[in-house]
N, C-alpha and C positions, 0 to 999 in steps of 0.2 A: 492398631489393626492394620493388616496388610492385604492388598488385593494382588494375588498372583496373576500375572498376565504372560501368556506365551505367544510369541510371534510365530504365526504359521507361514507367513511370507516375510522375507527380509525387508521389503518395502513398507510393511505395515507400520502404522503410527500408533505409539502407545497412547492410551487415554490420558488427557490432562484436564485440569480445572482452568477455566478462563480467569478466575480470580481465586485468591487464597480461601475465601469462604463460600465458593460455589458448591452447591450440593451435588451437582451433576458433573461428571467427567465427559468431555467431548469425545464422541466416537467419530472416526474419520473413515472415509471410503478408501478401500484398497483395490484399485482397478488397474488393469493393464491398458485399457482404453476407455475414453469417456462413455457414459451411458446417458442417452436422452430418453426422458420419460414424457410421453405425450399426455395431453389432458385426459384425465380419467383413468390412466394406466397406473399399474403398480409394478415396481421392479425390486427384486431382492438384491441389496447392495452388500457385498462382503466387506468385512473389516480387516481380515487377515489375522485375527486374534482369537485366542481361546482363553477362558478365565478359570481360575481356581478359587471359586467362592467358598467361604467357610460354612460349615453346617450351621443352620440357624439364621442364615442370611439368604437373600436372593438379589439378583440384579434386575432393576426395572429400567427399561429403555423407553425414554420419552422423546417426543418431538422437540426440536429446537424452536423456540418461540419466534425468532426472527425469520426462519425459513417458512414457518406456517403463516405468519401474518403478512409478510412481504410478498411471498411467492406462491403460497398455497401448497407448499410441500410439507407433508405430514407423514405419519406412520399408518399403514393400512390397518394395523391391529390396535390403534390408539396408544396402548402401552404394551410393550413386550415384557415377558417375564423369563428370566434366565434362572433356572433352578441350580441349587448348589452342587448337584451331582452331574451337571452337564459339562462336558469337556470338549465339545465340538466348536467349530468356528461360529463366532457371533456374526449373524447376518441381519440386516435391517430391512424390513419390507416398507419401502418408501412409496407413497401414493401422491400423484399430482392432481390436486383438486382445483387447479387454476384452468384458465382457458388458453394458456400458452405452454409450449413445450419447455421443459427444463432439463438442462444438462448437468450431470454430476461428474466431476473429475477426481482423479486420484488425489487424496489428501483433503478433500472437502469435508468439513464438519457436517455430519448428516443427522446426528441424534445425540442424546445425552444419557449417560448411564448413572443411575443412582443405586448404590448398594444400601440395603436396609435390612433390619432384623425381621424375621417372620416367625410366626407361631406354627408349630406342626402338631395340631391337636388330634387326639384320638376321636373318631366319629362315634358317637353313642346315640342310638335311636331311643326316642322317648315318646310317650303318649301325651305328655303335658309339658307346657312351658309356663314360666312365671308370668303373672299379669303385669302390664306396664300402663302408664297413662295413655300412651299412643295406641296401644293395642294393635289391631290389624289395619289401622289407617295407613294407606299406601301413598301413591303419587299425589302430591298436592295436599295431603292431609294436615300438614303443619302450616298451611297458608301460603300465599304468594306475595312476593315483593311487588310494590307498585299497585297494590289493590287495597 
């Protein structure tokens, strides 16, 4: 499988895996000047890239665990979804959940992209659903850990 990537800016950095078996490809900021995100603020950070995802796949943009745990820098939408028919620039909505300002510079790794298969089901309305052991049990219905 190939992931087609188009540089929209010549300075854009192609996605790369940190290790051979990394599920995610690092996405880097493509900035003319640094962007400082104040505590509680969100900034849309461009990557300078567009993707050519194959039909039946989607790109899922996840936070980088190191940024989240060390600096409180995460994604405003928790996980971004890039549809296979989207050809615009990949931009990452970064939120600062810390008490300190955080500056992102050109080339900083800001998120990770995982390409995965997706089902594209036909939606069919019904009046009945099959019975299961869980039934309509919702939040907490399967028990809590530590209790």
